[in-house]
N, C-alpha and C positions, 0 to 999 in steps of 0.2 A: 287765661281762659276764665269765663264767668263760672262762679261756683256751681250753678245748676247744670251747666254744660259739662263741667268736669265730673260731677257726680253721675250724670247720665253715662258718660264714657266709662267710668269705673264700673257701673252696673252692667254695661254691655260686656266689658272684659271679664268680669266675674262670671257672667252667663256662659261665655265661650270656654273659660277655663274649667268650669264645673261639668262640662260635657265629657271631660277626660278622654277625648279622642286622641290627644297628643300631649306630650309633656308640657307643663305650665310655662316653662321658660321659652319653649318654641311658640306657644300661643301668644305670649306677650311680645316676643320679637316680631312675629308676623303682624300683629296689630300695629306695632310702631312703624313697620315698613309701609303699611297701608295708610298711616296717618303721620306723614313726615313733618307736618307743621307743628307737631307737639314740641314744646320746649323741654329742657332737662328737668325742671321742677315738676311739670305735668307728668312726664314719664315716670319720675320717681314716685309721685303720688299714686299713679295707676298701678305700677308694679307692686309697690309695698301693700297697697290695699288688697290686691289679689292674693298675695302671699299670706297676709294676715287672715283673710277669710279661709284659706286652705289650712292654715295652722289650727284655727279655732272653729273648724267647720261644724262639729257636733254642738258646741255651745251656741254658736250664732244661729244655727238652724232651729234650735230650741227657742231662743229669744225671738226669732223672726215670727214665730207663730202668733205672738201677741200684737204684731204690727199690722199695717195695712199697705196695700199697693203691691206691685210686682215683687216676687221673692228676691230676685237678684238685686233689686234696689235696696231692700231691707238689709241684705247681707253686706252690700257695699257701704251703707251707712254705718253699720256696726264695725266694719273693718277699716273705715276711712283713715288714710294716713295723712294727717295734717291738723292744723289748729281747729279746735272745736267751734270757735266763733265763725271761722270760714265755712265749715261744714253746715252749721246751723242756718247760715244765711241762704242756703239752698233748700231748706226744709219747710214744710208746712207746720202750723202750730201743733197739730196732732202728732206729727213725726218728732218734733222737739220734745214733747211731753213723754212720748214712748222711749226716746233715746235716753232722757234723764232717768227714767225708771230702770232701764237696762244698766246704765252706768252706776246706779246705786246698789246693785247686787254685790255681795261680798263673796270672795272665792269659797270661804268655808260653808256658805249656804248652798253651794252647787252640788249636784250629784257627781259622783266620782268620774263618770265617763265624760261629763261636761268640763271637768277640771283637766283631765289628761288629753282629751281630744284625739284618741287613738282608736283604731278598730279593735274590737274585743280580743281577737286572736293575737294581735301584736302586743296589746297591753298585758295580757296574761303571760306571754313569752318573756317579756322584759321583767315583769314582777318575779317570775320564777328564777330568773338569772340574777337579779340585782337586790331583791329584798327591799330594805328600807332606803336604798339608794335609787329606787325607781322614781320617786317624786323629784329629787334634784335633777335627774336626767330629763324628765318631762319638762321641767321649768326651762332647762337649757334648750331643748328642742323647739320650744315655742318662742324662742327669741331669734332674731336675725343673726346670721353668722358674721363675724368680722371679715374684713378684706385683707387677705395675706398675699404678700408678694415674695417671689424668690429672686434674689439677686444673681445674675449670671456670673458665677465664680471664674469663668474663663476670661472675662473682660473687665470686671469691676469688683470693687470691695464694698462690703455692706455699709460701713461707716460713711464712705464717700457718697453713696447713693442716698443714704439717709439725710445727709447735709444738702444734697441737690434737691431732694423733695421738700425739705424745709424752706429752701429759697423760693420754691414755687408755692409756698403757703400750705404744704401738705404735711400734717403731723404723722410721724411713723415711729414705731418702737421696735427694737429687735425682738423676734419671736423667742419664747422661753427656751425652746429646745433646739430647733434647727439653726445651724450656723449660717445658713443662707437667707433666712427669712426676715421680713419686715411686716409688722401688723399696723394697718392704717386705722385711724380714728374714724374717718369719714370714707365716702365712696366717690372720689373725684373722677373726672373724665381722663383716664390714664392715657388713652390713645393720642392725646394732644401733647404729651410730654416727650421731650427729647430722649429721656431715659428709656421710654417705651420704644420709640422709633428706632433707636440704635441697638435694641436688644439687651439692655442692661437689666430689665425687669420683666417678669412674667407673673401673671396671677396664678397662684398655686397655694392651696391650703397647706399649713405647716405639716399636717399629718402625711400628706402626699409627698412632701419633701423628705420626710423621715424614711419613707419606703425606698427612695433612691439612695439615701445614705446607707441604709441597711444592706443594700446590694454590694456596696463598697467596691465598685468597679475600678480597676487599676489601669494605668497607662499601657497602651499596646495590646490590651486583651481583646478577645472576641466575645461580644456580649449580645444578648437578645432580650428585647422588651417584647414579650410574646403577645400581649393584648394591649397594644400601644395607644389605641384610640386617637385622640387629637395630639398626643405626644408630650404632655406636660412632664411626665417622669422621664421620658426619652431625653428631653433637652437637659434635664438636671443630671442624668447619668452621663451624657456626652460631655458636659462641662467638667464633671468630676474626673473623667478620663483625660482631661486636658486636650481634647480634640485629637486624640491619637487612637490607634487600634481601629476596630470596626464594630459598629453598633447597628444591629438590625432592628427596625421598628416594624413588627408584624401585626396585622389586624385583618379580620375578615371583612371589614367595612372600608372600601376604597374611599367612600365619602368622608369618613372620619379622618382617614390619613390625609385627605386633601386639606383639611384644616391645619395640619402640621406644616405644610409647605411654607406659608408666609412667616410662621413662627421660626421655622428652621432658618430661613433666609436672614431674619433679624439676629439670630443667635450667634452667627459667625462660625457655626459648627460645620465641618466638612467630613466628619467621620460617621455620620448618620445615614443609613440606607433604608428608607421606607419601602415596604412591599406588602401589597394586598395578597392574602392567602385565601384559598377556597374553604378550608376547614383545618382543624388541628393536625390532620394527617397529610397535609399538602406535600407535594413532591419537594418543594423548597426545604421543608422541615427534614425530610428524609435525607437530603443531600448534606445537611449540616450535622446529622446525628453523630455524637461523640466528638465533636470538634469545638464546642463552645465552653468558655471559661465561666460565664455567669449568665443566669436566666432569671428574669423577673416575670412572674405570672400574676398580673393584677387582673384577676378573673372577672368575667361578667357576673354581676351579683345584684341583689335586691336594691342596693344603694341606700338602705335604711340608716346608714351612718351619716347621710347628708341631708337629713330632714330639715335642718335649719335653713338650707339653701333650696331644697326641693321638697317642700311639704306635701305636694300632690302625690309623692310616691307612696305614702302610707295608705292612700285611697286607691291606688292603682295596682298594688301588690296583693297577693293572696297566699294562703298556705299551699295551694296547688301550684302556683307559680314558683314558690320557693323550692318545692320538691323537684320541679323540672330543672331549676337552676343548679341544684346540688349535683344532679347527675351530670350536667354539662361541666361543672367545675372540676369534678373528679376526673373526667375524661381529658379535659384540657391540661390539667396538672400532669397526668400520666404521660401524655404525648410530649409536653415540653421537657419533661425529665430526660427523655431520650437524647436531647441535644447535648447534654453535658459530657465533658470528658472527665476522666478520673481526677479527683481533687477539685472539681468544679463546684460552684455554689448555686443553689436553687432557692428562690424566694417566692412563696405563695402569699398573695395578699387579696383582701377585699375591702370595700367600704361599707360592710354590713355589720350590724350589731348582733346578729343571730348566731348562736354556737353551731347550728347545723351547717352553716355556710363557712364556718371558720375552724374551730377546734376539731369538729367531727371529720372534716375533710383532711386536715393535717394528720390526725392520729390514724386514720384509715390508710393514708399514703405511707406513713412510717411503718405500719404493720405489714403492708404488702410489698414494700421495697427495702429489703434489709441492706442493700448496697448503698443506701442513703442514710447518713448519720445526722440526727437532729442537732442543731446548734442552738444554744441559748441566746436569744436576741439581747438579753440584758448584758451579756458578756461582750457581744459584738459592739454594741453602742458605747459601753464603758471603755472599751479599747480605742474607740474613736474619740475619746475624751468628751463625750456628750454628757453635760451636767444633768443630774437627776435621771439617768438612764433607767435605774431600777424602778422608778415610779411609773414608767411607761409600759412595763412588762408584767406578764402574769403567766401562770401555767399550772398544770395539775400537780407538779412537784414543787411549786412555789419557788422554783429556781429561775424564774424569768424566762421560761422557754419561749413564750409567744409575745410579740408586740400586741398590746391591747389598748387602743386609744379611745377615750370617751369624751364627748363634748363637755359634760359637767365636771369632769376631773382634770382634763388637760387643755380645754379651750380649743381643741381641734375638731374636725369631723371624726366620726367613729371609724376607726380602721383596725384591721387585724393583719398580722403577718407571722408566718412561720418560715424557718430557714433550715436547709439541709446542706451537707457536703457529701459529694459522691466519693465513695472509698476508692 
């Protein structure tokens, strides 16, 4: 595509994304479906340009004031993903001079809000929680996330898949913590690989893999993934169970569960039973009360731990939305807990960075449910021979009560998990 045409397309996609009517990944996917002639490089440029603009929105909007032409074009120029000489071949002389002026700015000369590019309410919440570690977190959130894969432990070994990817010209390294994970240097077209087609690999952040590991589901057990979504953790749990027992994948969205079906077919798992439920008090839940060995509640949350992948979330969330989510999270956790039989394990998890969605929910549940004993996540992961388990965990008693993953510390998305055993 000619540079001018590609820049125009980037500007249009930026305009659509900044309307915030839908998640950015859905906007990008729809644009690609409507423009099927786009090649892989053009798609990469378009997508990464949009995500860069979303990551650095406050800074780019400030810089755009001194430029000319449509605002979305100025933003697309600032966020353009590609060689500078290619971009400049699409610019006027005035635009080139303006871009050079913007490029010459040093980070230390910027206002604080233009350095962190977060809404004020979120920046303050993270500063209060992290102190001097706030800026390392900000730096990590403003970088693209790596591409992590989970190797299907039911059918393949990680080293074998790593060699297979190398033969296809794809560099991969074992993830630091998950025994199932591979981290890729680039972002190749995985769907064309035999390893993908036969279900040997699934895209899944290392942090998400660790949640499945923490549940530690055993052969022959009755297990529930309570908020299964598209089923990434469901598939990891099913493989850990060695395709035995019974694994229910519940979700209130039948549409999200539909996305699990092709993945389930590739996985070779036959112990997974997806089911759409109306709400957390559905009749299906009542019938299983007191019968389940393990329950994972990966609760609906703000998703603010995934800002490397979904930078639009920081502009689409609000304190009011968080307050509504915490009420829902507490209700879902309480309902899911009823499923467990004595001795059963309950795991509550989110991909949020905020304590009100995490520690506050867990501590309130422990206070209100004395029949559930909190378990230290550090001990669970250490017993599973997970190297560096203590570094992944934190808690009010410093005994590693909670799993607490941070992008700047662990290279994963931001995740939280708490674990209980029913007496």
